[in-house]
N, C-alpha and C positions, 0 to 999 in steps of 0.2 A: 932371490932365495926364498923358497916356500916357508910359510909360518909353521913352526914345530908345535904341535899340540902336546899337552901334558900326558904322561903315561899313567896307566892305572896304578902302578906301584907308587908313583910320586903322589897321587891323590890319596892313597892310603897313608903315606907317611906325613903328608901335609894336607889334611882334609879341609882346612879353613876356607880356601878359595872356592872349593866345590860346594861347601855348605852355603856360602853366600850366594853363589850362582843358582843353586836349586831353590833356595828360599825366595829369590827374586822371581824365578819362574812360577812358583806356586802363588805368588802375590797377584798374578794376572787376574785370577778368579775373583778374589775379594775386591780388587780395584775396579773391575768391570761392573760390580754390583754397587758397592758402597760409595764410590766416588761421585756417582750421578744422582744419588738419592736426594741431596739437597736441591737438585735442579728440577724436581718434579713440578713444583708450582710454576716455574719459569717456562718449562717445556709445554705444560698444559695451556698456559696463556699464549705462548708463541704459535701453537698449532690450532688453538681453539677447540680442544678435545676434552672429553670427560675424564675424570679420574680413573674410571674403569679401563678406558682405552689406553691411558698412560701406564697403568699397572701391567698391561699386557707386554710392554717393552721388557719388563723383568721376567714375566712368565715365559715368553717366547725365547728369551736368552737361556733360561734354565732348562727348558725342554730340549733345545738344540744342544746345549752343553751335555745333558744326560745321554741323549741318543748317540752323539758322536763318541762319547766315552766308551761305547761298546766296541769301537773300532780303533781308537788310539793305541791301546795296548797290543791288540792283535797285529796291527801294522808295524808297531815298533818291534814286536817279536820276530817279524818276518824281514823287515828292511833295515832294522837297527834303530838305536835311540836317537843318534845325532840327526839323521835326515828328517825324521818325524818332527823333532823339535824345531829345526830351522824352517821347514816348510810351514808348520803351523803358525809360527811367529810372523812369517811373511803374510799369510792369509789374514791373521788378526790385524796387521797393520793396514791392509786394504780395507777391511771391515770398519776399522776405527775412523779412517778417513771418510768413508761413506756416512757414518753417523754424524761426523762433524759438519758435513755439507748437506745433510738431509733437508728436503724442502717440505715434507709433510710426514704425518705419523706413519703412513704405510711404508715409506722409504726407511724410516727409523726402525720399524719392525723388521724389515728385511735385513738391514745391516747389523742389528742386534742379534738376529739369528746367526749370521755369519760369524760374529764375535763368539757366540756360544759354541759354534762348531769347532773353533780353533783354540779357545781359551783353556780347555781341559787338559791340554798337553802337559802343562806344568805339573799339575797334581798327579796325573796318571803315570807319566814317564819319570817324573822326578822321584817318586817313591821307588820306582823300579830301578833306577840308577843307583839309589842307595843300597838296595839288596844285591845289585850286580857287583858292587865294589866292596861293601862291608858286610860283616857277619857278627852274630852274637851280641855281646855287650857293646862292641864298637858300633854296630848298626843301631842299637837302642839310643846311644849317646848322640850319634849323628842325626837321627830322626828327631830327637827332642830339641837339638840345637836349631835345626831347620824350623821347627814349630815355634821356638822362641823368637827367631828373627822375623819370619813371615807374619807372625801374629800381630805385629805392629801395623800391618796393612789396613785391616778394618778400622783401626783407631785413627790413622792419619788420613785415610782415603776421603771420608766425608768432610774432614776439616779442609783438606786441599781442594776438594770440590767446591766447598763454600767460598774459599778464597778466589778460585778461578772464576766462579760466577760473579763475584763482587767486582771483577775486572771489567765486566760489561755484558757477558752473554753466557748462557748455558753451553754454547758450542765450545767454549774454551776448555770445558771438562774433557771433551774428546780430543781436542788438539793436544792437551797435556798428556793424555793416554797414548796418543800417537808418538810423541817424542819419547816416552818411556819405553815403548815396545821396540822402537827402532834401535835405541841404545842397548836394549837387552839382546836383540838379534845379533848385533855386532859382537857383544860380549860372548855369547854362546859360540859364534863362529870362530872366535879366536881362542877360546878357553875350554870348550867342552869336547873331550875325545869320545870315540865310540866305545861303549862299555860292554857290548854284546858281541862276542866273537862269531864269525861266520858259521862255525860248526854247531853253534848252539841255537841257530835260528830255526823258526817254525815255518811250515808251509802255509800259503794262503789259498791253496786249492780247497774247493768247497768241502770235499769229504773229510780231510784231516782237520780243517777249521771247525766243521760241525762237531766232530768227535771231541775236539779240545774244549769247545764251549760246553758241550754236554757233560764232559768229565767234571768240569768245575761246578756247573750249576746243580748237578745232581748230588753233590756232596753236602750232606746236612750241615757239616761244619762251616761250609762257605756261607750258607744262608744266615746262620747264627752270627758269625763273625762279621759279615758284611753289614747286617742290619744293626748290630750293636753300636758302632760309632755313628751310623747314619741317624739313628733315633736320638742319640746324645746331641748331635749337631742340630737336629730339628728342635730340641728343647730350648735352645737360645736363638735359633734362626727366626722363630716367630717374632722375636723382639727386633731383629734386624729388618725383616720384611715389613713389620708393622711399626717401624720407627717413626714415620711421620705422624701416625695417630697416637702412639704411645707417648712420644715426647711433646708434640705440639698440642694435641687436642686434650689428652688426659692429664699431662703434667704441666702444661703451660709454658713449655720451653720455646724459644724463638727458633726460626728456621736455620739460624746460624749456630744453634746450640747443640748440634748432634754429638759433639764431643762429650757431652754429659753422659751419654750412654756408651759410646764406642771406646772411649779411653778406659773407663773402669772394666769394661768387658774384656778388652785386650790385656789389661794389666792382670786380670785373672788367668788368661791364657799363658802369659809369660811366667807367672808364679807357678802354675801347674806344670808347665813344661820344664821349668828349672828344677822343681821337686822331683819329677820323673827322671831327669838326667842325673841328679845327685843320688837317687836311690838305685839306679841301674847298676847291677853288679853287687849291690849290698843286700837287696832282698829280691825275691823272684818277681818276674813281670806280672804273674797272676796276682800277687799281693798288692802291687802298685795299682792294678786295675780295681781291686776291691776298695782300696783307699780312695780312688777317684770316685767310685760309686757312692761311698759313704759321704763324700763332700757334696756330690750332686743331690743326693737325697736330703741332706740337711738344708741345702740351699733352697730346694723346692718347698720343703715344709716351712722354712722361714718366710719365703715369698708369699705363701698363702696366709700365714699369720699376719704379716705386715699389711696385706690388702684387706684383711677382715677387721683388724683392730686399730690401725693407724690411719690418719688422714693422708691423702696423696701428697707425696713429698719426693723430690727428685733423688735425694740421697738414699732414703730408706727403700724406695722402690727399685733403685738400680743396684744396690748392694747385693741382693740375692743373685742377680744375674752375674755379677762379678764372681761370686763364690761358685756358682754353677760352672762357669767357663774354666775355673781352676780345676775342678774335678774332671771335666770333659777332656781337658788337654793332658791329664795324666792317663786317661783311658785310651784315647785314640792312637797315639804312636805305637803302643804295645799291642793293641788289637790288630793294627795293620800288619805288624811284623809276624804275629801268629798266623794271620791269614795268608801272607805271602810265603810263609814257611811250609804250608800245606802243599803248594804247587811250585816247587823250586824251578821247574823247567817252563812254567807258564806264568811267570810273574807279571808280565805286561798285560796279558789277557785277564788275569785275576784282578789286577788293579783296575782295569777298565770296567769289569763287571761290577765291582764294588762301587766305583764311582757312578756308574749308571743307576744302580739301585738307590744310592744316596741322593743324587740330584734329581732323579725322577720323583722321589718322595718329596724333596724340597720344592720342586716345581708345582706339584699338586697342592702342597701346603700353602705356597704363595698365592696360587690362583683360587683355591677353594676354601681353605681353613682360615687363613689370616683375616680376610674380610669379615668373617663371622665372629672371631674372638678378639680382634683388636679394638672392640668398642668399649671394653672395660678392663680395669686392672686385674680383677679377680678371675676373669675368663682366661686371660693370658697366663696367670699363675697356675691355674689348673691344667692348662695345656702343657706347661713345663713339667709339672708333676706326672702327667700321663705318659709323656715321652720317656721320662726318667725311669718310671716303673717298668714299662714294657722292655726298654733296653736292658735294665738290670735282670729281668727274668730271662731274657735270651742269653745273657752272659752266664748265668747260673746253669742253664740247660747245657750250654757248651762245656762248661767246666766239669759237669757231672758225667757227660757222655762222650767226651773227646777221645779220639784214638791217639796213642803216643806218636810224637813226631820222630822222623828219622834222626839218627845221631848227627848232631851239628847243624840241623836244619834251621834252628832259631839263631 
């Protein structure tokens, strides 16, 4: 007897299992980055390469991740959500196996790129599934609950990575990722129904596809709302990408001590997402975003003050990052919902384009900016303030110039 998948109505009535599944899908991205950060020194020694060559394993992954994001949503709008998720997870499993058995840095570059090609499916299509199934306050609450759950990934990923390396080899990190993605593939196969009906699907023919991309890109609201959470994310990603320097070189933490940064950072995400969920339906999503920016601005100012007037200390230098992620996680879910509400028939494509902009920015920051500013605490602090300021300005421009959404779109 064939396995019976849940219905859309049953997911609306009992959203818990879907929330857990989508949160697990979104975790693929953070795990792909953070889990192997503690392995940098071991991989460098194993292959006999420079730190710059090793840093490219992160940059190449992010570039591939960003470029493929242009297509994840469009393909999901045409073929459906479920086939795209299952296919991408299978590709990611093959890529992770390749990373685990790589014999040189060039092979690792290749399979990290293949990981990047497939890892974005969780973020892009996961957000789209939420908007397919839920609307209004229900969508706000589901999105913030997903944020709460998946936000533990960047906290536990480097800790798990450090434990796996301690078992004998940096390759164990990728064997662990392989086990996780295979389990997730089975889970999705058994539990994730198709949420996009055939009559709502879009054409992949070049003409209609070009018009759809053009429609989204040329809307000023898209640029403003797409860059707002991207810049907020960049404000604390500089600490993630620069973690080996920030923790080990500047604060004197051991290579097994990455939890000193990641646990407080993700605690901030959980607190912010919880606050956003509690406030959903009580105050407007616009006011939640303003509160989030107030928190990020205060954290950025505190960060600069700590760096200027206090000696380097793990507690005082990490505390502003935690406060920053609290504000960022209040802004991001609501900004995404505003963005997807603008294009209700092109949610997958819109999510793809936002992801492309965000991770293209992150890839450039990782390759070009982080090596320049992770040499001192104060330059990192000013980097956080700069991203916060620009993101806040873009949100204010959107707020002042936006067109009203169609009734019920949010």
